[in-house]
Backbone bond lengths (Angstrom), bond angles and torsions (degrees), N, CA, C in turn:
res aa  C-N    CA-C-N  psi(-1)  N-CA   C-N-CA  omega(-1)  CA-C   N-CA-C  phi
1 I - - - 1.456 - - 1.523 107.07 -
2 K 1.296 115.92 126.75 1.451 120.88 -178.56 1.523 110.00 -115.61
3 D 1.310 115.87 132.80 1.460 121.93 175.76 1.522 113.33 55.05
4 Y 1.307 116.16 45.49 1.461 120.70 -179.57 1.519 109.24 -99.50
5 G 1.294 117.71 136.70 1.450 122.14 175.57 1.519 109.83 -152.01
6 E 1.314 115.88 157.53 1.454 120.84 177.77 1.512 109.30 -120.24
7 T 1.304 115.74 146.95 1.451 121.46 174.97 1.522 108.43 -77.59
8 V 1.326 116.37 134.53 1.465 120.40 175.56 1.525 107.07 -100.05
9 Y 1.312 114.61 120.64 1.461 121.37 179.45 1.524 108.55 -96.69
10 A 1.322 117.18 119.97 1.461 122.24 177.49 1.524 107.90 -91.55
11 G 1.341 115.84 102.14 1.453 121.36 -176.47 1.518 113.89 -74.57
12 G 1.344 117.31 -19.69 1.458 120.92 -179.72 1.514 111.88 88.89
13 N 1.327 115.78 -148.72 1.465 121.78 -178.38 1.522 110.84 -88.80
14 T 1.326 115.30 146.22 1.452 120.02 174.45 1.516 109.18 -143.18
15 S 1.319 115.60 137.88 1.462 119.43 -178.72 1.524 113.44 -131.94
16 T 1.321 117.75 -2.11 1.465 118.55 -178.64 1.522 110.71 -132.83
17 S 1.318 117.12 -81.96 1.461 119.30 -179.37 1.519 110.32 -143.58
18 V 1.337 114.23 148.99 1.460 121.40 179.54 1.522 107.63 -135.99
19 T 1.310 116.81 129.70 1.452 120.30 169.37 1.523 106.05 -96.00
20 L 1.319 115.84 112.47 1.455 120.65 -177.78 1.529 109.59 -71.38
21 A 1.318 116.13 140.80 1.468 121.71 179.49 1.521 108.42 -121.08
22 E 1.319 116.76 122.22 1.463 120.05 -179.75 1.517 111.42 -65.45
23 T 1.325 117.42 -20.76 1.461 120.59 178.62 1.528 111.98 -69.06
24 N 1.347 117.64 -14.60 1.466 121.21 175.53 1.521 111.86 -78.67
25 G 1.324 117.82 -14.58 1.465 121.46 -178.90 1.512 110.35 125.91
26 N 1.309 114.61 160.86 1.465 120.58 -176.36 1.520 113.64 -82.41
27 T 1.328 117.84 -10.74 1.454 121.77 175.97 1.522 107.46 -123.70
28 Q 1.343 116.27 124.93 1.454 120.35 -177.42 1.518 110.28 -133.24
29 T 1.331 116.10 139.79 1.453 121.89 178.21 1.527 109.74 -115.91
30 W 1.319 115.27 140.72 1.467 121.38 178.13 1.516 108.98 -140.22
31 T 1.344 116.83 137.85 1.459 121.82 172.14 1.519 107.23 -99.77
32 M 1.311 115.39 122.33 1.463 120.44 -176.15 1.522 109.96 -86.97
33 T 1.335 116.03 113.37 1.464 122.12 178.39 1.521 110.91 -103.18
34 G 1.306 116.20 6.64 1.465 124.63 177.38 1.509 107.80 -171.98
35 N 1.310 117.02 176.05 1.462 120.39 176.40 1.520 108.35 -66.50
36 C 1.316 117.32 138.06 1.454 120.18 -171.34 1.524 112.18 -133.33
37 T 1.325 115.35 143.62 1.452 122.46 171.55 1.524 107.78 -107.67
38 F 1.324 116.23 122.35 1.455 122.37 177.62 1.524 108.09 -101.56
39 T 1.325 116.39 123.43 1.457 122.16 176.94 1.517 108.35 -102.46
40 M 1.319 116.01 129.20 1.455 121.80 -175.54 1.531 110.86 -74.23
41 P 1.337 116.72 152.52 1.465 120.46 179.59 1.523 112.91 -67.04
42 S 1.321 114.94 153.35 1.459 122.40 173.01 1.519 107.30 -155.37
43 G 1.298 116.05 167.31 1.462 120.24 177.20 1.512 111.06 137.61
44 S 1.305 114.91 162.91 1.462 119.87 -174.92 1.522 112.98 -60.99
45 G 1.333 117.99 -24.50 1.468 121.07 179.90 1.515 114.56 -83.68
46 L 1.338 117.25 -8.34 1.467 120.60 -178.65 1.528 109.22 -74.72
47 Q 1.309 115.86 118.38 1.461 121.96 -176.07 1.521 112.40 -83.25
48 A 1.326 116.13 145.87 1.464 121.38 171.35 1.527 107.63 -62.47
49 G 1.324 116.42 140.26 1.461 120.99 -179.35 1.513 113.74 88.29
50 T 1.326 117.64 9.07 1.460 121.23 178.89 1.519 110.58 -73.20
51 S 1.333 116.01 138.59 1.461 121.48 173.35 1.522 108.43 -121.04
52 L 1.317 115.38 154.32 1.454 121.46 179.04 1.519 107.29 -143.20
53 T 1.325 116.44 129.93 1.461 121.49 176.66 1.526 107.60 -110.00
54 L 1.316 115.33 127.50 1.459 122.45 -178.03 1.523 108.66 -114.76
55 I 1.326 116.42 127.03 1.460 121.87 177.65 1.523 107.14 -112.18
56 C 1.332 115.47 112.87 1.468 121.62 -178.27 1.523 109.29 -106.12
57 T 1.334 115.69 126.94 1.458 122.27 179.44 1.525 109.14 -117.80
58 Q 1.322 116.63 134.71 1.459 121.10 175.69 1.526 109.39 -75.07
59 D 1.322 117.18 145.90 1.455 121.35 176.03 1.529 110.24 -78.64
60 G 1.324 117.45 -169.19 1.459 121.98 -178.11 1.509 114.48 -67.12
61 T 1.337 117.74 -15.38 1.464 121.74 177.71 1.521 110.75 -89.31
62 G 1.326 116.90 -41.40 1.467 121.43 -178.62 1.517 112.25 74.93
63 S 1.322 115.00 -169.83 1.469 123.43 179.52 1.527 112.95 62.93
64 R 1.335 117.62 23.71 1.469 121.39 178.40 1.526 109.11 -83.83
65 T 1.314 116.49 146.23 1.458 121.05 178.82 1.525 109.67 -114.94
66 A 1.322 115.37 160.77 1.466 120.64 178.49 1.518 109.39 -132.31
67 T 1.321 114.27 142.32 1.452 122.77 173.18 1.521 106.46 -121.52
68 F 1.329 116.43 141.05 1.457 121.41 -178.62 1.521 108.36 -121.54
69 T 1.341 117.08 117.26 1.461 120.01 -178.36 1.524 110.04 -87.63
70 G 1.315 115.09 142.01 1.453 120.44 175.65 1.514 115.07 73.01
71 V 1.336 117.98 29.96 1.468 122.13 -178.22 1.517 109.95 -121.00
72 K 1.324 115.97 136.81 1.468 121.84 172.97 1.518 108.12 -99.51
73 W 1.341 115.57 131.27 1.462 122.80 -178.00 1.523 109.62 -118.06
74 K 1.317 116.15 158.28 1.455 120.93 173.76 1.526 108.29 -56.68
75 D 1.296 116.44 134.01 1.463 122.83 -179.20 1.528 112.80 55.66
76 A 1.335 116.63 21.98 1.472 122.89 178.39 1.527 112.91 57.75
77 T 1.352 116.24 30.32 1.458 120.97 -177.97 1.521 110.27 -125.73
78 A 1.324 116.44 115.76 1.465 121.00 177.18 1.528 109.68 -70.05
79 P 1.327 117.52 149.76 1.470 119.76 178.75 1.525 111.40 -70.06
80 V 1.312 115.53 152.44 1.457 122.16 172.88 1.529 106.63 -92.97
81 L 1.322 116.05 123.86 1.458 119.56 -177.97 1.519 111.72 -74.27
82 T 1.323 115.03 154.17 1.457 121.51 174.28 1.524 108.27 -64.12
83 T 1.320 117.89 134.47 1.468 120.12 -174.56 1.528 113.94 -108.19
84 T 1.316 117.82 7.98 1.459 121.01 -179.29 1.528 110.68 -66.76
85 A 1.321 116.64 129.17 1.463 121.28 -179.30 1.525 110.68 -57.91
86 T 1.297 117.22 139.04 1.463 128.57 175.79 1.530 114.22 64.55
87 T 1.324 119.12 -44.37 1.466 120.50 -176.09 1.517 113.13 -98.44
88 G 1.325 118.07 0.40 1.459 120.95 177.61 1.516 109.70 -75.83
89 I 1.316 116.96 98.03 1.461 122.70 -178.33 1.522 108.37 -123.08
90 D 1.332 115.74 125.82 1.460 121.40 178.88 1.523 108.77 -125.64
91 I 1.338 115.62 145.30 1.458 122.15 179.34 1.517 108.02 -118.52
92 I 1.319 115.85 123.10 1.463 121.55 -177.24 1.527 107.14 -124.38
93 T 1.319 116.22 133.40 1.460 121.63 179.83 1.520 109.46 -113.81
94 F 1.315 115.31 140.56 1.456 122.02 -179.17 1.530 109.53 -127.16
95 Y 1.332 116.44 145.76 1.468 122.64 176.06 1.518 109.68 -133.99
96 T 1.321 115.57 144.05 1.459 120.67 168.28 1.517 107.64 -126.36
97 F 1.302 115.87 133.08 1.454 120.58 -178.85 1.521 112.38 -100.19
98 N 1.345 116.26 -9.43 1.459 118.52 179.55 1.525 113.23 -114.62
99 G 1.333 119.75 -27.53 1.457 121.97 178.79 1.522 112.27 61.35
100 G 1.334 115.85 -158.01 1.454 121.68 176.23 1.512 114.56 77.09
101 A 1.324 114.79 -161.87 1.458 122.07 -174.93 1.525 113.27 -74.59
102 S 1.332 117.99 -22.09 1.466 121.65 179.70 1.530 110.07 -128.86
103 P 1.334 117.38 63.33 1.459 118.84 -175.78 1.526 111.94 -73.12
104 V 1.311 115.03 151.41 1.459 121.28 169.46 1.521 105.48 -102.34
105 W 1.328 116.61 118.40 1.458 122.28 179.58 1.525 109.23 -101.21
106 Y 1.326 116.32 136.78 1.465 122.95 175.53 1.524 107.27 -112.52
107 G 1.334 116.76 130.72 1.455 121.47 -176.66 1.517 112.72 -111.67
108 F 1.343 115.23 143.56 1.458 122.43 -178.73 1.533 108.89 -139.41
109 L 1.320 116.75 131.30 1.464 120.35 174.17 1.519 107.16 -78.20
110 A 1.325 116.33 110.25 1.455 121.01 -177.28 1.529 111.58 -85.00
111 G 1.327 116.66 -29.12 1.464 120.09 179.68 1.518 110.00 -167.12
112 S 1.318 116.19 137.92 1.468 119.84 177.31 1.516 109.53 -125.65
113 A 1.321 115.60 154.17 1.467 122.55 -179.49 1.537 110.35 53.04
114 M 1.320 116.19 49.71 1.459 121.06 -176.11 1.529 113.36 -83.79
115 G 1.337 117.89 -5.64 1.463 120.65 -174.17 1.454 115.47 -82.68
């Protein structure tokens, strides 16, 4: 791969729910200021083979949790995010092999406690 790069989308703070949009870029960062539900992208423009990397950072309070809708995990168990205030940084990668309006997303914890 030559001269490949991805746009990093800084989503800002989130405390309730976020519907992720692949049009924002394949790498997205969010600071969790409350417990959050992340809804995966879907739609006719979503291409098969799309990947999305999500970087979740705990705020100064920490102990925030995340729920991911429409994601299949190993052993049907979503990862527990690092809850350390400010330095709790987790990286989660998602793939869909079918895309479209009813995508199947597969989730993988790429790194935990990265802060």
